[in-house]
C-alpha positions as CSV (number, residue, x, y, z in Angstrom):
1,X,136.3,-107.8,-53.0
2,X,134.8,-105.1,-50.8
3,X,133.3,-102.0,-52.5
4,X,135.3,-98.8,-52.0
5,X,133.4,-95.6,-51.1
6,X,134.4,-92.1,-52.4
7,X,135.9,-91.4,-49.0
8,X,138.2,-94.5,-49.4
9,X,136.3,-96.5,-46.8
10,X,134.9,-99.9,-47.7
11,X,131.6,-101.6,-47.3
12,X,131.8,-105.4,-47.5
13,X,129.5,-107.8,-49.2
14,X,126.6,-109.0,-47.1
15,X,127.3,-112.4,-45.5
16,X,124.8,-115.2,-44.8
17,X,124.7,-114.0,-41.2
18,X,123.7,-110.5,-42.5
19,X,120.9,-112.1,-44.6
20,X,119.7,-113.9,-41.4
21,X,119.8,-110.6,-39.5
22,X,117.7,-109.0,-42.2
23,X,115.0,-111.7,-41.8
24,X,115.1,-111.0,-38.0
25,X,114.8,-107.3,-38.6
26,X,111.8,-107.8,-40.8
27,X,110.1,-109.7,-38.0
28,X,111.1,-107.0,-35.5
29,X,109.9,-104.2,-37.6
30,X,106.4,-105.8,-37.9
31,X,105.9,-104.7,-34.4
32,X,107.2,-107.6,-32.4
33,X,110.2,-105.8,-30.9
34,X,110.6,-102.2,-29.7
35,X,112.6,-100.0,-32.0
36,X,114.2,-98.1,-29.1
37,X,116.7,-100.9,-28.7
38,X,118.0,-100.2,-32.3
39,X,117.9,-96.4,-32.8
40,X,120.3,-94.0,-31.0
41,X,118.4,-90.8,-31.8
42,X,114.7,-91.6,-31.9
43,X,113.0,-88.2,-32.7
44,X,110.7,-86.3,-30.5
45,X,108.0,-84.5,-32.4
46,X,107.7,-81.6,-30.0
47,X,111.4,-80.8,-30.3
48,X,111.4,-80.4,-34.1
49,X,111.9,-77.0,-35.6
50,X,109.1,-75.4,-37.5
51,X,109.6,-73.5,-40.7
52,X,107.0,-71.0,-41.9
53,X,108.7,-69.4,-44.9
54,X,111.5,-70.0,-47.5
55,X,111.1,-73.8,-47.2
56,X,113.8,-76.0,-48.6
57,X,112.9,-79.4,-49.9
58,X,115.2,-82.2,-51.1
59,X,113.8,-85.0,-53.3
60,X,115.9,-88.1,-53.4
61,X,115.5,-90.6,-56.2
62,X,117.3,-93.7,-57.4
63,X,117.4,-94.8,-61.0
64,X,118.7,-98.1,-62.4
65,X,117.7,-99.0,-65.9
66,X,114.5,-96.9,-65.8
67,X,115.5,-94.0,-68.0
68,X,112.3,-94.5,-70.1
69,X,110.2,-93.6,-67.0
70,X,112.6,-91.3,-65.4
71,X,112.4,-88.8,-68.3
72,X,108.9,-88.0,-67.3
73,X,109.9,-87.2,-63.7
74,X,112.7,-84.9,-64.8
75,X,110.4,-83.3,-67.4
76,X,107.8,-82.5,-64.7
77,X,110.4,-80.7,-62.6
78,X,111.3,-78.5,-65.5
79,X,107.7,-77.9,-66.6
80,X,106.2,-77.5,-63.1
81,X,108.9,-76.4,-60.6
82,X,108.0,-75.0,-57.3
83,X,107.3,-71.2,-57.4
84,X,107.9,-70.4,-53.7
85,X,110.1,-73.2,-52.4
86,X,113.8,-74.2,-53.0
87,X,114.1,-77.7,-54.3
88,X,117.3,-79.8,-54.4
89,X,116.8,-82.8,-56.6
90,X,119.2,-85.6,-55.7
91,X,119.6,-88.6,-58.0
92,X,121.7,-91.7,-57.3
93,X,122.6,-93.6,-60.4
94,X,125.3,-95.8,-61.8
95,X,127.5,-94.9,-64.8
96,X,127.1,-98.4,-66.0
97,X,123.5,-97.4,-66.8
98,X,124.3,-95.5,-70.0
99,X,120.8,-94.4,-70.8
100,X,120.3,-92.8,-67.4
101,X,123.7,-91.2,-67.5
102,X,122.9,-89.7,-70.9
103,X,119.6,-88.4,-69.7
104,X,121.2,-86.8,-66.6
105,X,123.9,-85.2,-68.7
106,X,121.3,-83.4,-70.7
107,X,119.1,-82.3,-67.8
108,X,122.2,-81.0,-66.0
109,X,122.5,-78.3,-68.7
110,X,119.0,-77.0,-68.1
111,X,118.5,-74.1,-65.7
112,X,115.2,-74.3,-63.8
113,X,114.0,-71.6,-61.4
114,X,114.1,-72.9,-57.7
115,X,115.6,-76.2,-58.8
116,X,119.1,-77.4,-58.0
117,X,120.3,-80.6,-59.8
118,X,122.4,-82.9,-57.6
119,X,123.3,-86.0,-59.6
120,X,125.4,-88.5,-57.7
121,X,127.0,-91.5,-59.4
122,X,127.5,-94.6,-57.2
123,X,129.2,-97.9,-57.8
124,X,126.4,-100.3,-58.9
125,X,126.5,-102.5,-55.7
126,X,125.9,-99.4,-53.6
127,X,123.1,-98.1,-55.9
128,X,121.3,-101.5,-55.7
129,X,120.9,-101.1,-51.9
130,X,118.6,-98.1,-52.0
131,X,119.1,-97.4,-48.2
132,X,122.7,-96.6,-48.8
133,X,122.1,-93.6,-51.1
134,X,119.0,-92.5,-49.0
135,X,121.1,-92.7,-45.8
136,X,123.9,-90.6,-47.4
137,X,121.4,-88.0,-48.6
138,X,119.6,-87.9,-45.3
139,X,122.7,-87.3,-43.2
140,X,124.1,-84.6,-45.5
141,X,120.8,-82.7,-46.2
142,X,120.4,-79.1,-45.5
143,X,116.8,-79.1,-46.3
144,X,113.8,-78.6,-44.0
145,X,112.1,-81.7,-45.5
146,X,113.4,-84.7,-47.4
147,X,111.1,-86.6,-49.8
148,X,112.4,-90.1,-50.6
149,X,110.8,-90.8,-54.0
150,X,111.2,-93.2,-56.9
151,X,112.1,-92.4,-60.5
152,X,108.7,-93.5,-61.9
153,X,106.8,-90.7,-60.1
154,X,105.7,-87.5,-61.8
155,X,105.2,-84.2,-59.9
156,X,102.6,-82.7,-62.2
157,X,101.0,-79.2,-62.1
158,X,100.4,-77.7,-58.7
159,X,101.8,-80.8,-56.8
160,X,104.9,-79.1,-55.4
161,X,103.2,-75.7,-54.9
162,X,100.5,-77.4,-52.8
163,X,103.2,-79.3,-50.9
164,X,104.9,-76.0,-50.0
165,X,101.8,-74.6,-48.5
166,X,101.2,-77.8,-46.5
167,X,104.7,-77.8,-45.1
168,X,104.4,-74.3,-43.6
169,X,104.4,-74.4,-39.9
170,X,104.2,-78.2,-39.9
171,X,105.8,-80.1,-37.0
172,X,105.7,-83.8,-37.9
173,X,108.3,-86.6,-38.0
174,X,107.0,-88.2,-41.2
175,X,104.4,-87.3,-43.8
176,X,103.0,-89.1,-46.8
177,X,100.7,-88.2,-49.7
178,X,97.5,-90.3,-49.2
179,X,96.4,-90.4,-52.8
180,X,98.4,-91.1,-56.0
181,X,97.2,-91.2,-59.5
182,X,98.5,-94.4,-60.9
183,X,98.5,-96.2,-64.2
184,X,97.7,-99.9,-64.7
185,X,100.7,-102.1,-65.4
186,X,102.1,-100.8,-68.7
187,X,104.0,-103.0,-71.1
188,X,107.1,-101.9,-73.0
189,X,104.9,-101.5,-76.1
190,X,102.7,-98.9,-74.5
191,X,103.0,-95.6,-76.3
192,X,103.9,-93.7,-73.2
193,X,106.7,-96.1,-72.3
194,X,108.1,-96.4,-75.8
195,X,108.0,-92.6,-76.2
196,X,110.4,-92.3,-73.3
197,X,113.1,-94.6,-74.8
198,X,116.3,-92.9,-75.8
199,X,114.7,-89.5,-75.3
200,X,116.1,-86.5,-73.6
201,X,113.5,-83.8,-74.6
202,X,110.7,-82.8,-72.3
203,X,107.8,-85.3,-72.4
204,X,104.3,-85.0,-71.1
205,X,102.3,-88.0,-69.6
206,X,98.9,-89.1,-70.9
207,X,96.8,-88.3,-67.8
208,X,93.9,-90.3,-69.1
209,X,95.8,-93.4,-68.1
210,X,95.9,-92.6,-64.4
211,X,93.4,-93.4,-61.7
212,X,93.5,-92.5,-58.0
213,X,94.8,-95.0,-55.4
214,X,94.7,-94.5,-51.6
215,X,97.6,-95.2,-49.3
216,X,97.4,-95.5,-45.5
217,X,101.1,-95.2,-44.5
218,X,104.4,-93.7,-45.6
219,X,106.0,-96.3,-47.8
220,X,108.4,-96.7,-50.7
221,X,108.3,-93.5,-52.7
222,X,105.9,-91.5,-50.4
223,X,108.1,-90.9,-47.4
224,X,108.6,-87.2,-46.5
225,X,110.8,-86.9,-43.5
226,X,111.5,-83.8,-41.4
227,X,115.0,-82.5,-42.3
228,X,116.1,-82.6,-38.6
229,X,115.0,-86.2,-38.3
230,X,116.8,-87.1,-41.5
231,X,120.1,-85.5,-40.3
232,X,120.0,-87.1,-36.9
233,X,118.7,-90.5,-37.8
234,X,119.7,-91.0,-41.4
235,X,117.9,-93.7,-43.3
236,X,118.3,-97.0,-41.4
237,X,121.7,-95.6,-40.3
238,X,121.6,-97.7,-37.1
239,X,120.8,-100.9,-39.0
240,X,124.2,-102.0,-40.4
241,X,122.8,-104.8,-42.6
242,X,120.8,-102.2,-44.6
243,X,124.0,-100.4,-45.4
244,X,125.7,-103.4,-47.1
245,X,125.9,-103.3,-50.9
246,X,123.8,-105.7,-53.1
247,X,124.8,-107.3,-56.3
248,X,121.2,-107.5,-57.6
249,X,118.3,-105.2,-56.8
250,X,116.2,-106.6,-53.9
251,X,112.9,-105.9,-52.4
252,X,113.2,-102.8,-50.1
253,X,112.1,-104.1,-46.7
254,X,114.0,-101.1,-45.1
255,X,111.0,-98.9,-45.9
256,X,109.1,-100.6,-43.1
257,X,112.1,-100.5,-40.9
258,X,112.2,-96.7,-41.2
259,X,108.6,-96.3,-40.0
260,X,109.4,-98.7,-37.1
261,X,112.6,-96.8,-36.1
262,X,110.8,-93.4,-36.2
263,X,107.8,-94.7,-34.3
264,X,105.2,-93.6,-36.7
265,X,103.3,-94.8,-39.8
266,X,103.3,-91.1,-41.0
267,X,100.7,-88.4,-41.2
268,X,98.7,-88.2,-44.4
269,X,98.5,-85.1,-46.6
270,X,96.6,-84.4,-49.8
271,X,98.6,-83.5,-52.9
272,X,97.1,-83.0,-56.4
273,X,98.6,-84.4,-59.5
274,X,101.1,-86.8,-58.0
275,X,101.4,-89.5,-60.6
276,X,102.9,-93.0,-60.6
277,X,103.8,-94.9,-63.8
278,X,103.4,-98.6,-63.1
279,X,105.1,-101.1,-65.4
280,X,105.1,-104.8,-66.0
281,X,108.8,-104.9,-66.8
282,X,111.3,-104.4,-63.9
283,X,114.6,-102.9,-64.7
284,X,116.2,-104.7,-61.7
285,X,115.6,-108.2,-63.2
286,X,117.4,-109.6,-66.2
287,X,115.0,-109.5,-69.2
288,X,113.1,-112.8,-69.8
289,X,114.9,-114.6,-66.9
290,X,112.9,-117.0,-64.7
291,X,112.8,-114.4,-61.9
292,X,111.6,-111.7,-64.4
293,X,108.8,-113.9,-65.7
294,X,107.7,-114.9,-62.1
295,X,107.8,-111.4,-60.8
296,X,105.9,-110.1,-63.8
297,X,103.1,-112.6,-63.3
298,X,102.8,-111.8,-59.6
299,X,102.6,-108.1,-60.4
300,X,99.9,-108.6,-62.9
301,X,97.9,-110.8,-60.5
302,X,98.2,-108.2,-57.7
303,X,97.3,-105.4,-60.1
304,X,94.2,-107.2,-61.3
305,X,93.1,-107.7,-57.7
306,X,93.7,-104.1,-56.7
307,X,91.9,-102.7,-59.7
308,X,88.8,-104.9,-59.3
């Protein structure tokens, strides 16, 4: 049965042909085919409006079975909100995820200077294709800049205030923070993770667990797109296969497709105290399933290689 949107339109389940098209798109987005054939409104940097004051930022996050990490992100926005910038915090979640729903219900009651909560429930199959929510937010945004983030990031002290200064007068299609402070892979037994379970009060991270890691492109949770580009291009809006629902969370290859469509790897910026909580357990996989065990092993091997 197709999934019904809030506007009574439907989005059908991905077919085997759609899956084949995704494989071809991953090949094309690696640089083997020009993106101009796929995007209707490829942005031109010199035509983008420049904002010097009263900047509006929208942060877009998805959360599925990650409430124990997400509480730290929400807490950071309450404790360290921007002082000179208007922030709209958009969260896509599923009401089937009771822990996240409970968490958002609590934070919805908190009034935070310069922060507007925008919590958007989605049917789970729409949530599990991250590009669907991101595309909706991009096309509807009224912000000057849109940051596509993940729920395991923490915007600690001075992070957003520094970003506000760096966005002034900026005319770029795509920006990304070039350094994050990241944890090793934390288990469910780690005190910081266990402290976040079934909690709604404000929590503080243990910063001694975080070490810097460099990035060389706008990927995953560090894509900051010009608002005009977001409105005109959406988030893979021209790639229909990336707007089909999923019935399990899949690897987000559309992140690469965005850079390909926009014609840039992004411009690096330096932000202080942008934290990432890394975890061995993945909320998108069934606990103790074969896939979960395999993915957990791969993540640990990759983490060990990176941290050598």
